[in-house]
C-alpha positions in Angstrom: -33.9 1.4 -23.8 -34.4 -0.6 -20.6 -32.0 -3.3 -22.0 -29.2 -0.7 -22.4 -29.8 0.7 -19.0 -29.6 -2.7 -17.4 -26.6 -3.6 -19.5 -24.7 -0.4 -18.6 -25.5 -1.0 -14.9 -24.4 -4.7 -15.0 -21.2 -4.0 -16.9 -20.4 -1.0 -14.6 -20.8 -3.2 -11.5 -18.6 -5.9 -13.0 -15.9 -3.3 -13.8 -16.0 -1.9 -10.3 -15.7 -5.5 -9.0 -12.7 -6.1 -11.2 -11.0 -3.0 -9.8 -10.3 -5.1 -6.7 -8.0 -7.4 -8.7 -6.5 -4.9 -11.2 -5.5 -1.8 -9.3 -4.9 1.5 -11.0 -8.3 3.1 -11.0 -9.0 3.1 -14.7 -11.3 0.1 -14.7 -13.2 1.2 -11.7 -13.6 4.7 -13.1 -15.0 3.2 -16.3 -17.4 1.2 -14.3 -18.6 4.2 -12.3 -19.0 6.1 -15.6 -21.1 3.3 -17.0 -23.3 3.2 -13.9 -23.6 7.0 -14.2 -24.7 6.6 -17.8 -27.3 4.1 -16.7 -28.7 6.6 -14.2 -28.6 9.4 -16.8 -30.6 7.3 -19.3 -33.0 6.4 -16.6 -33.6 10.1 -15.8 -33.9 10.9 -19.5 -36.3 8.1 -20.5 -38.4 7.4 -17.4 -38.4 10.7 -15.4 -37.2 12.1 -12.1 -38.6 9.5 -9.7 -37.3 6.5 -11.6 -33.9 8.2 -12.1 -33.6 8.9 -8.3 -34.6 5.3 -7.7 -31.9 4.0 -10.1 -29.3 6.3 -8.5 -30.2 5.0 -5.0 -30.2 1.4 -6.4 -26.7 1.9 -7.8 -25.5 3.4 -4.5 -26.9 0.5 -2.4 -25.7 -2.2 -4.7 -22.2 -0.7 -4.8 -22.1 -0.2 -1.0 -23.5 -3.7 -0.5 -20.9 -5.2 -2.9 -18.1 -3.5 -1.0 -19.4 -4.6 2.4 -19.8 -8.2 1.2 -16.4 -8.1 -0.5 -14.7 -7.0 2.8 -16.7 -9.6 4.7 -16.4 -12.7 2.5 -13.5 -12.1 0.1 -10.8 -12.8 2.7 -12.3 -16.3 3.2 -12.0 -17.3 -0.5 -9.0 -18.8 -2.2 -8.5 -15.7 -4.3 -8.9 -13.3 -1.4 -6.6 -15.3 0.8 -3.8 -14.7 -1.5 -4.1 -10.9 -1.0 -4.3 -10.9 2.8 -1.6 -11.7 5.3 -2.7 -14.8 7.3 -0.3 -14.5 10.2 0.4 -11.7 12.6 3.9 -10.3 12.5 5.0 -9.5 16.0 8.2 -9.0 17.9 8.1 -12.5 19.5 8.5 -14.1 16.1 11.3 -11.7 15.1 9.3 -9.3 13.0 10.0 -5.7 13.9 11.2 -2.6 12.1 13.6 -1.5 14.9 16.1 -4.1 14.0 19.1 -2.3 15.4 17.5 -0.7 18.5 18.4 -3.7 20.7 22.0 -3.7 19.6 24.4 -1.6 21.6 26.2 0.0 18.7 26.4 3.5 20.1 30.0 4.5 20.5 31.4 1.6 18.4 33.8 2.3 15.7 34.1 0.8 12.2 35.1 1.4 8.6 33.0 2.7 5.8 33.0 0.1 3.0 31.2 2.2 0.5 30.9 6.0 -0.1 28.6 7.5 2.6 26.7 10.3 0.8 25.1 10.3 3.3 23.9 6.7 3.2 26.0 3.7 2.5 27.5 0.5 4.0 29.9 0.2 6.9 31.6 -2.6 8.7 31.0 -2.3 12.5 32.6 -5.0 14.5 32.2 -8.2 12.5 28.9 -7.2 10.7 28.0 -5.0 7.8 25.3 -2.4 8.3 23.4 0.2 6.3 24.4 3.5 7.9 23.8 7.2 7.3 25.7 10.3 8.2 24.2 13.6 9.2 24.9 15.0 5.7 28.7 14.6 5.6 30.3 12.8 2.6 32.7 10.1 3.6 35.0 8.1 1.3 35.4 4.3 1.5 37.9 3.0 4.2 37.2 6.1 6.4 37.0 5.3 10.1 33.6 6.0 11.5 31.9 6.0 14.9 28.2 5.3 15.7 26.6 8.4 17.4 23.1 7.0 17.7 20.6 4.4 16.6 17.1 5.6 15.6 14.9 2.5 15.0 16.4 1.0 11.9 18.8 3.9 11.2 22.4 3.8 12.3 23.8 7.4 12.3 27.6 7.7 12.1 30.2 10.3 11.9 33.9 10.5 11.1 36.0 9.0 13.9 
């Protein structure tokens, strides 16, 4: 029986480790169930004290594996492919408020697609994704920018 307990424990740990690479939760859940089965068998075969010891061992091994994974996995070749290596900051052109620095408020343009309420409009010489405040506008309708909220350009009929 000890062989099966150790087998279930080892396979459960391997499945929990594989959950890092195959997201979805099913493989990790199966691993946790196998480790729980190992703890249950330990309680059943060897008594209360050994069962508690096996439960604590499972908890510490899993916690240790998670801590070691967070500490060392980013420095491996496989872990490096999951983690962003460079910071994305405004100095390098990375920011979500792409339109905030443009002075589009008050400018007029033409809706190129249906705005229901989102669509595409030509403002000046550039095409932008725009949104109305709920109004449906047909293509070729004259529009005016009423405000810019981060990366949202809000327009109305001109």
